[in-house]
TORKOL-189195 format. One record per residue (C-alpha): chain; x, y, z; residue in three letters; residue number from 1. Coordinates in steps of 0.1 Angstrom, whole numbers, plus 2048, in hexadecimal, padded with zeros to 3 digits. Example, Ala and Ser with C-alpha at 12.3 -4.5 7.8 and 13.67 -1.06 7.14 Angstrom:
2
+-------+-----+-----+-----+------+------+
: chain :  px :  py :  pz : resn : resi :
+-------+-----+-----+-----+------+------+
:     A : 87B : 7D3 : 84E :  ALA :    1 :
:     A : 889 : 7F5 : 847 :  SER :    2 :
+-------+-----+-----+-----+------+------+
***
This chain:
396
+-------+-----+-----+-----+------+------+
: chain :  px :  py :  pz : resn : resi :
+-------+-----+-----+-----+------+------+
:     A : 2B5 : BFC : D74 :  MET :    1 :
:     A : 2A8 : BFC : D51 :  PHE :    2 :
:     A : 283 : C00 : D5A :  GLU :    3 :
:     A : 28A : C25 : D5B :  THR :    4 :
:     A : 291 : C27 : D36 :  LEU :    5 :
:     A : 274 : C35 : D21 :  PRO :    6 :
:     A : 26B : C27 : CFF :  LEU :    7 :
:     A : 279 : C3F : CE5 :  LEU :    8 :
:     A : 26A : C45 : CC3 :  PRO :    9 :
:     A : 27B : C38 : CA4 :  ASN :   10 :
:     A : 295 : C4F : C93 :  ASP :   11 :
:     A : 281 : C63 : C7A :  PRO :   12 :
:     A : 294 : C57 : C5C :  ILE :   13 :
:     A : 299 : C33 : C68 :  LEU :   14 :
:     A : 275 : C32 : C72 :  GLY :   15 :
:     A : 26B : C3B : C4E :  LEU :   16 :
:     A : 280 : C1D : C42 :  SER :   17 :
:     A : 26D : C06 : C5A :  ILE :   18 :
:     A : 24B : C13 : C4E :  ALA :   19 :
:     A : 256 : C11 : C2A :  TYR :   20 :
:     A : 260 : BEC : C2E :  ALA :   21 :
:     A : 23E : BE4 : C3D :  LYS :   22 :
:     A : 22B : BF5 : C21 :  ASP :   23 :
:     A : 21B : BDD : C09 :  THR :   24 :
:     A : 213 : BF6 : BEE :  ASN :   25 :
:     A : 226 : BEB : BCE :  PRO :   26 :
:     A : 229 : C0F : BC4 :  SER :   27 :
:     A : 23B : C1A : BE4 :  LYS :   28 :
:     A : 259 : C31 : BE1 :  VAL :   29 :
:     A : 273 : C38 : BFC :  ASP :   30 :
:     A : 281 : C5B : BF9 :  LEU :   31 :
:     A : 28B : C5C : C1D :  GLY :   32 :
:     A : 2AB : C47 : C22 :  VAL :   33 :
:     A : 2CB : C58 : C17 :  GLY :   34 :
:     A : 2DB : C3C : C03 :  VAL :   35 :
:     A : 2E3 : C3A : BDE :  TYR :   36 :
:     A : 2CC : C24 : BC9 :  LYS :   37 :
:     A : 2CE : C1B : BA5 :  ASN :   38 :
:     A : 2B2 : C19 : B8B :  ASP :   39 :
:     A : 2A7 : BF8 : B9A :  ALA :   40 :
:     A : 2A3 : C08 : BBC :  GLY :   41 :
:     A : 2C1 : BF4 : BC9 :  VAL :   42 :
:     A : 2E0 : C01 : BDC :  THR :   43 :
:     A : 2FB : BEE : BC8 :  PRO :   44 :
:     A : 31D : BE3 : BD2 :  ILE :   45 :
:     A : 334 : BF8 : BBC :  MET :   46 :
:     A : 348 : BE5 : BA2 :  ALA :   47 :
:     A : 36A : BF1 : BAF :  ALA :   48 :
:     A : 35F : BE7 : BD2 :  VAL :   49 :
:     A : 355 : BC4 : BC7 :  ALA :   50 :
:     A : 377 : BC0 : BB5 :  GLU :   51 :
:     A : 38A : BCD : BD3 :  ALA :   52 :
:     A : 378 : BB4 : BE9 :  GLU :   53 :
:     A : 384 : B97 : BD3 :  LYS :   54 :
:     A : 3A8 : BA4 : BD8 :  ILE :   55 :
:     A : 3A2 : BA9 : BFD :  ARG :   56 :
:     A : 396 : B86 : C03 :  PHE :   57 :
:     A : 3B5 : B78 : BF1 :  LYS :   58 :
:     A : 3CD : B8E : C04 :  GLN :   59 :
:     A : 3BE : B8D : C27 :  GLU :   60 :
:     A : 3D0 : B74 : C3E :  THR :   61 :
:     A : 3C6 : B80 : C60 :  SER :   62 :
:     A : 3A9 : B8F : C74 :  LYS :   63 :
:     A : 3C0 : BA0 : C8D :  ALA :   64 :
:     A : 3B7 : BC3 : C98 :  TYR :   65 :
:     A : 3BF : BE0 : C82 :  THR :   66 :
:     A : 3D6 : BFB : C90 :  PRO :   67 :
:     A : 3C3 : C15 : CA5 :  PRO :   68 :
:     A : 3C6 : C2F : C89 :  ALA :   69 :
:     A : 3B9 : C16 : C6F :  GLY :   70 :
:     A : 3C9 : C0A : C4F :  TYR :   71 :
:     A : 3E7 : C20 : C48 :  PRO :   72 :
:     A : 3E2 : C1B : C23 :  GLY :   73 :
:     A : 3BE : C26 : C25 :  ALA :   74 :
:     A : 3C6 : C44 : C3A :  ASN :   75 :
:     A : 3E1 : C4F : C22 :  GLU :   76 :
:     A : 3CA : C4A : C04 :  ALA :   77 :
:     A : 3AC : C5C : C14 :  SER :   78 :
:     A : 3C3 : C79 : C1E :  THR :   79 :
:     A : 3CD : C7C : BF9 :  LYS :   80 :
:     A : 3A9 : C79 : BEE :  LEU :   81 :
:     A : 39D : C94 : C05 :  VAL :   82 :
:     A : 3BA : CAD : C03 :  PHE :   83 :
:     A : 3C7 : CA5 : BE1 :  GLY :   84 :
:     A : 3EB : CA4 : BD4 :  GLU :   85 :
:     A : 404 : CBB : BE3 :  GLY :   86 :
:     A : 3ED : CCD : BFC :  HIS :   87 :
:     A : 401 : CE5 : C11 :  PRO :   88 :
:     A : 3F4 : CD9 : C32 :  ALA :   89 :
:     A : 3FC : CB5 : C29 :  VAL :   90 :
:     A : 41E : CBF : C1C :  GLU :   91 :
:     A : 425 : CD1 : C3D :  ALA :   92 :
:     A : 41C : CB1 : C50 :  ASN :   93 :
:     A : 400 : CC3 : C62 :  ARG :   94 :
:     A : 3E4 : CA9 : C59 :  VAL :   95 :
:     A : 3DC : C8A : C6D :  ARG :   96 :
:     A : 3C2 : C71 : C61 :  THR :   97 :
:     A : 3B2 : C54 : C73 :  VAL :   98 :
:     A : 399 : C3A : C68 :  GLN :   99 :
:     A : 377 : C3A : C7A :  THR :  100 :
:     A : 358 : C25 : C7A :  PRO :  101 :
:     A : 344 : C38 : C61 :  GLY :  102 :
:     A : 33E : C5D : C5E :  GLY :  103 :
:     A : 32C : C5D : C7F :  CYS :  104 :
:     A : 34B : C4F : C8F :  GLY :  105 :
:     A : 360 : C6B : C7F :  ALA :  106 :
:     A : 349 : C86 : C8C :  LEU :  107 :
:     A : 347 : C78 : CAF :  ARG :  108 :
:     A : 36D : C72 : CB2 :  VAL :  109 :
:     A : 372 : C96 : CA6 :  ALA :  110 :
:     A : 359 : CA3 : CC0 :  ALA :  111 :
:     A : 36A : C90 : CDC :  GLU :  112 :
:     A : 38C : C9E : CD3 :  LEU :  113 :
:     A : 37E : CC1 : CD1 :  ILE :  114 :
:     A : 36E : CBB : CF4 :  GLN :  115 :
:     A : 390 : CAE : D01 :  ARG :  116 :
:     A : 3A3 : CCD : CF4 :  ALA :  117 :
:     A : 389 : CE7 : CFD :  LYS :  118 :
:     A : 36B : CDB : D12 :  PRO :  119 :
:     A : 34A : CEA : D09 :  GLY :  120 :
:     A : 355 : CF8 : CE8 :  SER :  121 :
:     A : 33B : D0A : CD2 :  ASN :  122 :
:     A : 334 : CF8 : CB1 :  LEU :  123 :
:     A : 31E : D0B : C99 :  TRP :  124 :
:     A : 308 : CF6 : C82 :  VAL :  125 :
:     A : 2F3 : D00 : C64 :  SER :  126 :
:     A : 2CD : D03 : C65 :  ILE :  127 :
:     A : 2C5 : CE9 : C5A :  PRO :  128 :
:     A : 2E0 : CCF : C5D :  THR :  129 :
:     A : 2E1 : CA9 : C5D :  TRP :  130 :
:     A : 2CB : C9F : C7A :  ALA :  131 :
:     A : 2E5 : C87 : C89 :  ASN :  132 :
:     A : 2FE : CA3 : C8C :  HIS :  133 :
:     A : 2EC : CAE : CAB :  ILE :  134 :
:     A : 2EE : C8F : CC1 :  PRO :  135 :
:     A : 310 : C84 : CB3 :  LEU :  136 :
:     A : 321 : CA5 : CBB :  LEU :  137 :
:     A : 30C : CB3 : CD7 :  GLY :  138 :
:     A : 30D : C95 : CED :  SER :  139 :
:     A : 333 : C97 : CED :  ALA :  140 :
:     A : 32F : CB6 : D01 :  GLY :  141 :
:     A : 333 : CD0 : CE6 :  LEU :  142 :
:     A : 31B : CEE : CE8 :  LYS :  143 :
:     A : 308 : CF0 : CC7 :  LEU :  144 :
:     A : 2FF : D12 : CB8 :  ARG :  145 :
:     A : 2ED : D19 : C98 :  GLU :  146 :
:     A : 2F2 : D2F : C79 :  TYR :  147 :
:     A : 2D9 : D35 : C5D :  PRO :  148 :
:     A : 2E0 : D22 : C3D :  TYR :  149 :
:     A : 2C2 : D17 : C28 :  TYR :  150 :
:     A : 2A5 : D2E : C1F :  ASP :  151 :
:     A : 286 : D17 : C1B :  TYR :  152 :
:     A : 273 : D33 : C09 :  ALA :  153 :
:     A : 28C : D38 : BED :  SER :  154 :
:     A : 29B : D15 : BEE :  HIS :  155 :
:     A : 2BE : D24 : BF0 :  SER :  156 :
:     A : 2DA : D2D : C08 :  ILE :  157 :
:     A : 2D4 : D4C : C1C :  ASN :  158 :
:     A : 2F8 : D55 : C1A :  PHE :  159 :
:     A : 2F5 : D78 : C27 :  THR :  160 :
:     A : 2E4 : D6C : C47 :  ALA :  161 :
:     A : 2FD : D50 : C4A :  MET :  162 :
:     A : 31B : D68 : C48 :  MET :  163 :
:     A : 30B : D82 : C5F :  ASP :  164 :
:     A : 307 : D67 : C7A :  THR :  165 :
:     A : 32A : D58 : C75 :  LEU :  166 :
:     A : 339 : D7B : C78 :  LYS :  167 :
:     A : 32C : D7C : C9C :  GLN :  168 :
:     A : 33B : D5A : CA5 :  VAL :  169 :
:     A : 356 : D5C : CC0 :  PRO :  170 :
:     A : 37B : D55 : CB7 :  ARG :  171 :
:     A : 383 : D31 : CBD :  GLY :  172 :
:     A : 360 : D23 : CB7 :  ASP :  173 :
:     A : 35B : D08 : C9D :  LEU :  174 :
:     A : 345 : D09 : C7E :  VAL :  175 :
:     A : 336 : CE9 : C6F :  LEU :  176 :
:     A : 336 : CEB : C49 :  LEU :  177 :
:     A : 32A : CD2 : C30 :  HIS :  178 :
:     A : 345 : CCD : C15 :  ALA :  179 :
:     A : 32B : CC6 : BFA :  CYS :  180 :
:     A : 308 : CB8 : BF5 :  CYS :  181 :
:     A : 2FA : CC9 : C13 :  HIS :  182 :
:     A : 2E5 : CB1 : C28 :  ASN :  183 :
:     A : 2C7 : CB6 : C29 :  PRO :  184 :
:     A : 2C3 : CD4 : C11 :  SER :  185 :
:     A : 2D9 : CCC : BF3 :  GLY :  186 :
:     A : 2E3 : CF1 : BF1 :  ALA :  187 :
:     A : 309 : CF5 : BEF :  ASP :  188 :
:     A : 320 : D13 : BF4 :  LEU :  189 :
:     A : 32F : D21 : BD4 :  THR :  190 :
:     A : 355 : D25 : BD2 :  ARG :  191 :
:     A : 352 : D4A : BD7 :  ALA :  192 :
:     A : 33D : D44 : BF6 :  GLN :  193 :
:     A : 357 : D2B : C03 :  TRP :  194 :
:     A : 372 : D46 : BFE :  ASP :  195 :
:     A : 35D : D5E : C13 :  GLN :  196 :
:     A : 359 : D44 : C2E :  VAL :  197 :
:     A : 37E : D3E : C2E :  ALA :  198 :
:     A : 385 : D63 : C31 :  ASP :  199 :
:     A : 36E : D66 : C4F :  LEU :  200 :
:     A : 37D : D47 : C60 :  CYS :  201 :
:     A : 3A0 : D54 : C5B :  GLU :  202 :
:     A : 398 : D77 : C67 :  ALA :  203 :
:     A : 383 : D6D : C85 :  ASN :  204 :
:     A : 396 : D4E : C90 :  GLY :  205 :
:     A : 37A : D35 : C8A :  LEU :  206 :
:     A : 381 : D10 : C86 :  ILE :  207 :
:     A : 370 : CFE : C69 :  PRO :  208 :
:     A : 363 : CDB : C6F :  PHE :  209 :
:     A : 35B : CCD : C4D :  VAL :  210 :
:     A : 344 : CAF : C48 :  ASP :  211 :
:     A : 349 : C9F : C26 :  MET :  212 :
:     A : 331 : C81 : C23 :  ALA :  213 :
:     A : 32C : C83 : BFD :  TYR :  214 :
:     A : 34D : C8A : BEC :  GLN :  215 :
:     A : 347 : C84 : BC7 :  GLY :  216 :
:     A : 321 : C88 : BC8 :  PHE :  217 :
:     A : 321 : CAE : BC3 :  GLY :  218 :
:     A : 336 : CBB : BA6 :  GLU :  219 :
:     A : 352 : CA1 : BA7 :  GLY :  220 :
:     A : 36D : C91 : BBD :  LEU :  221 :
:     A : 384 : CAF : BBA :  GLU :  222 :
:     A : 36A : CCA : BB7 :  GLU :  223 :
:     A : 358 : CC0 : BD7 :  ASP :  224 :
:     A : 377 : CC5 : BEC :  THR :  225 :
:     A : 37C : CEA : BE2 :  TYR :  226 :
:     A : 371 : CF9 : C03 :  GLY :  227 :
:     A : 383 : CE2 : C1B :  LEU :  228 :
:     A : 3A3 : CE2 : C07 :  ARG :  229 :
:     A : 3A4 : D08 : C06 :  MET :  230 :
:     A : 39C : D0B : C2B :  LEU :  231 :
:     A : 3B7 : CF1 : C34 :  SER :  232 :
:     A : 3D0 : D05 : C1F :  ALA :  233 :
:     A : 3C8 : D26 : C2F :  ARG :  234 :
:     A : 3C0 : D1E : C54 :  LEU :  235 :
:     A : 3D4 : D0F : C70 :  PRO :  236 :
:     A : 3B9 : CF7 : C7C :  GLU :  237 :
:     A : 39E : CE5 : C68 :  VAL :  238 :
:     A : 38B : CC4 : C6F :  ILE :  239 :
:     A : 37E : CAE : C53 :  VAL :  240 :
:     A : 367 : C90 : C57 :  ALA :  241 :
:     A : 366 : C7B : C37 :  THR :  242 :
:     A : 34D : C5E : C31 :  SER :  243 :
:     A : 352 : C42 : C18 :  PHE :  244 :
:     A : 32E : C35 : C1C :  SER :  245 :
:     A : 320 : C47 : BFE :  LYS :  246 :
:     A : 33D : C4B : BE5 :  ASN :  247 :
:     A : 34A : C28 : BEA :  PHE :  248 :
:     A : 328 : C19 : BF2 :  GLY :  249 :
:     A : 336 : C0B : C13 :  LEU :  250 :
:     A : 318 : C13 : C28 :  TYR :  251 :
:     A : 318 : BF5 : C3F :  ARG :  252 :
:     A : 33E : BF2 : C41 :  GLU :  253 :
:     A : 33F : C13 : C55 :  ARG :  254 :
:     A : 35D : C21 : C44 :  THR :  255 :
:     A : 369 : C45 : C48 :  ALA :  256 :
:     A : 386 : C5B : C50 :  ALA :  257 :
:     A : 38C : C78 : C67 :  LEU :  258 :
:     A : 3A7 : C92 : C5F :  SER :  259 :
:     A : 3B4 : CAE : C75 :  PHE :  260 :
:     A : 3C8 : CCA : C67 :  VAL :  261 :
:     A : 3DE : CD7 : C83 :  PHE :  262 :
:     A : 3F2 : CF7 : C87 :  ALA :  263 :
:     A : 414 : CE6 : C84 :  ASP :  264 :
:     A : 424 : CC3 : C84 :  GLU :  265 :
:     A : 429 : CC3 : CAA :  SER :  266 :
:     A : 405 : CCA : CB1 :  GLN :  267 :
:     A : 3FC : CB0 : C97 :  ALA :  268 :
:     A : 40F : C95 : CA9 :  ASN :  269 :
:     A : 3FF : C9E : CCA :  ALA :  270 :
:     A : 3DD : CA0 : CBA :  GLY :  271 :
:     A : 3E1 : C7D : CAA :  LEU :  272 :
:     A : 3EA : C6E : CCC :  SER :  273 :
:     A : 3CA : C7C : CDB :  ASN :  274 :
:     A : 3B6 : C71 : CBD :  LEU :  275 :
:     A : 3C1 : C4E : CC3 :  LEU :  276 :
:     A : 3BA : C51 : CE8 :  SER :  277 :
:     A : 397 : C5C : CE0 :  VAL :  278 :
:     A : 391 : C40 : CC8 :  ALA :  279 :
:     A : 39F : C27 : CE1 :  ARG :  280 :
:     A : 385 : C33 : CFA :  SER :  281 :
:     A : 368 : C2E : CE2 :  ILE :  282 :
:     A : 36E : C11 : CCB :  TYR :  283 :
:     A : 393 : C08 : CD0 :  SER :  284 :
:     A : 39B : BFE : CAC :  MET :  285 :
:     A : 387 : C05 : C8C :  PRO :  286 :
:     A : 378 : BEA : C75 :  PRO :  287 :
:     A : 38E : BDE : C59 :  ALA :  288 :
:     A : 37A : BD3 : C3A :  HIS :  289 :
:     A : 36E : BF4 : C2C :  GLY :  290 :
:     A : 38F : C06 : C31 :  ALA :  291 :
:     A : 3A2 : BE9 : C21 :  ALA :  292 :
:     A : 38C : BED : C02 :  LEU :  293 :
:     A : 392 : C13 : C00 :  VAL :  294 :
:     A : 3B7 : C0B : C04 :  ASP :  295 :
:     A : 3B7 : BF2 : BE7 :  ILE :  296 :
:     A : 3A2 : C08 : BD0 :  ILE :  297 :
:     A : 3B5 : C28 : BD5 :  LEU :  298 :
:     A : 3D6 : C17 : BD1 :  HIS :  299 :
:     A : 3CC : C08 : BAF :  SER :  300 :
:     A : 3CB : C1F : B91 :  ASN :  301 :
:     A : 3B4 : C06 : B80 :  GLU :  302 :
:     A : 39B : C03 : B9D :  LEU :  303 :
:     A : 39D : C28 : BA4 :  THR :  304 :
:     A : 391 : C2F : B81 :  LYS :  305 :
:     A : 375 : C15 : B83 :  VAL :  306 :
:     A : 36A : C24 : BA4 :  TRP :  307 :
:     A : 36C : C48 : B98 :  SER :  308 :
:     A : 359 : C40 : B78 :  ASP :  309 :
:     A : 33D : C2E : B8B :  GLU :  310 :
:     A : 33B : C4B : BA4 :  LEU :  311 :
:     A : 337 : C63 : B86 :  THR :  312 :
:     A : 31B : C4E : B79 :  THR :  313 :
:     A : 30A : C4F : B9B :  MET :  314 :
:     A : 30E : C75 : B9E :  ARG :  315 :
:     A : 301 : C7B : B7B :  GLU :  316 :
:     A : 2E3 : C64 : B81 :  ARG :  317 :
:     A : 2D9 : C78 : B9F :  ILE :  318 :
:     A : 2DD : C99 : B8C :  ALA :  319 :
:     A : 2C8 : C8B : B70 :  GLY :  320 :
:     A : 2AD : C80 : B88 :  LEU :  321 :
:     A : 2AC : CA4 : B96 :  ARG :  322 :
:     A : 2A7 : CB2 : B73 :  VAL :  323 :
:     A : 28C : C98 : B6B :  ASP :  324 :
:     A : 279 : C9F : B8B :  LEU :  325 :
:     A : 279 : CC4 : B84 :  VAL :  326 :
:     A : 26C : CBF : B61 :  GLN :  327 :
:     A : 252 : CA7 : B6C :  SER :  328 :
:     A : 245 : CBD : B88 :  LEU :  329 :
:     A : 245 : CDD : B74 :  ASN :  330 :
:     A : 233 : CCC : B57 :  GLN :  331 :
:     A : 217 : CC0 : B6E :  LEU :  332 :
:     A : 211 : CE2 : B7F :  GLN :  333 :
:     A : 21A : D07 : B7E :  SER :  334 :
:     A : 212 : D12 : BA1 :  GLN :  335 :
:     A : 235 : D0A : BAF :  ARG :  336 :
:     A : 257 : D0B : B9F :  ASP :  337 :
:     A : 26C : CED : BA8 :  PHE :  338 :
:     A : 28B : CF7 : B93 :  SER :  339 :
:     A : 2A0 : CFB : BB3 :  PHE :  340 :
:     A : 2A2 : CD5 : BB5 :  ILE :  341 :
:     A : 2B7 : CD3 : B96 :  ALA :  342 :
:     A : 2CF : CEE : BA3 :  ASN :  343 :
:     A : 2D7 : CDB : BC3 :  GLU :  344 :
:     A : 2F1 : CC0 : BC8 :  ARG :  345 :
:     A : 2F3 : C9D : BD8 :  GLY :  346 :
:     A : 2D7 : C87 : BE4 :  MET :  347 :
:     A : 2C0 : C9F : BF6 :  PHE :  348 :
:     A : 2A7 : CBB : BF0 :  SER :  349 :
:     A : 28A : CCB : C02 :  PHE :  350 :
:     A : 26A : CCA : BEE :  LEU :  351 :
:     A : 25B : CE6 : C03 :  GLY :  352 :
:     A : 23C : CD2 : C0E :  LEU :  353 :
:     A : 229 : CD4 : C2E :  SER :  354 :
:     A : 229 : CB8 : C48 :  VAL :  355 :
:     A : 204 : CB1 : C3E :  GLU :  356 :
:     A : 20E : CAE : C19 :  GLN :  357 :
:     A : 22B : C97 : C22 :  VAL :  358 :
:     A : 213 : C81 : C36 :  HIS :  359 :
:     A : 1FA : C80 : C1A :  LYS :  360 :
:     A : 215 : C74 : C02 :  LEU :  361 :
:     A : 21D : C58 : C1A :  LYS :  362 :
:     A : 1F9 : C4E : C23 :  ASN :  363 :
:     A : 1EA : C51 : C00 :  ASP :  364 :
:     A : 207 : C49 : BE9 :  PHE :  365 :
:     A : 220 : C36 : BFF :  SER :  366 :
:     A : 23B : C50 : BF7 :  ILE :  367 :
:     A : 252 : C54 : C14 :  TYR :  368 :
:     A : 266 : C73 : C1E :  MET :  369 :
:     A : 26F : C85 : C3E :  THR :  370 :
:     A : 255 : C9D : C4D :  ASP :  371 :
:     A : 26B : CBA : C41 :  THR :  372 :
:     A : 264 : CAE : C1D :  SER :  373 :
:     A : 289 : CA6 : C18 :  ARG :  374 :
:     A : 28C : C8C : BFD :  ILE :  375 :
:     A : 2A9 : C76 : BF3 :  SER :  376 :
:     A : 2AA : C7C : BCD :  VAL :  377 :
:     A : 2BE : C5C : BC9 :  ALA :  378 :
:     A : 29E : C49 : BD4 :  GLY :  379 :
:     A : 28D : C52 : BB4 :  LEU :  380 :
:     A : 28C : C3D : B95 :  THR :  381 :
:     A : 281 : C46 : B72 :  LYS :  382 :
:     A : 266 : C2C : B75 :  GLU :  383 :
:     A : 257 : C3D : B95 :  LYS :  384 :
:     A : 25D : C61 : B89 :  MET :  385 :
:     A : 23A : C67 : B7B :  ASP :  386 :
:     A : 229 : C56 : B99 :  TYR :  387 :
:     A : 23C : C6B : BB2 :  VAL :  388 :
:     A : 238 : C8B : B9E :  SER :  389 :
:     A : 212 : C87 : B9B :  LYS :  390 :
:     A : 20F : C7F : BC0 :  ALA :  391 :
:     A : 223 : C9E : BCA :  ILE :  392 :
:     A : 20E : CB4 : BB4 :  VAL :  393 :
:     A : 1EE : CA5 : BC2 :  SER :  394 :
:     A : 1F7 : CB1 : BE5 :  VAL :  395 :
:     A : 202 : CD4 : BDC :  LEU :  396 :
+-------+-----+-----+-----+------+------+
***
């Protein structure tokens, strides 16, 4: 049977991590993997998470399965974190939230429910979008379409082209939007642009599917939810996938939430029953540990503050690295303006380098990034800033 399977190449990003691990150059720098790192180049366990784990280990008395929807406390807390206090859709009992195995699990469960409700639905994704969106959503049976988003020449959103395309999208189609910290470009919609997107969705009957993997890494925990909260208040149907990998540092715990905003309470109840049926057919019940930590942290005023303060430090560190990188690059050369990097948000930015330049950085300097020259700014450190900047300038 299995002799028919071909040997597939490594995932582009995971392959970079493998090559980086094998590199013996003491000056090597990993700007490929999308995880937060501190000044020591380490992805730390957040202080609030470490404290919550102590509480968890004292309280846990069983390893029995979690409920199919996940931890009720975590679902309630994540709904509040995503939608805020007193959101009209929540108050109207139109929102249903389930726990999923990571943001990938949230995206896939959502795609499977969409496919169950309307087989072969069109889902419009931005050019570019996170690479794993394509297999996660497309292999569920959804038909993927594309709309313009990032202009590589100006290093900004081509909002006119984006809206011109979305105006032609048929009623009932879904549009995948990044809530904040667009992956891979780092270029985010302004509030005024979100308002225009909402106007269009409302007028043309489009269904927003919002992926929020980086809440708190853009402008702030509240600020980063502006678009999805406004859409959920105005529209009858909205889908929100929320990951806790980055903002809680729970990468390996695979902790996330999936929220559906339905047209009314009756549809919400029916929708939840189908959500649980989909989950049962894929993974049955979700893992417990990460969601239990989210539950503990968000139901403790003290731990919530510790977590929020640490998240603010992480966000400000990345923003500071962006400014430092721009200053360093612009001081070393004048042929190209890198100021756009400081104006973007979250972990990622495109440097605007060719594939040949990217490969030269890897081969000559052991600096790793994707062939698109997308870098994870969080992979930089002040110690490596000068080395990385000089290497980039040398290949321009």
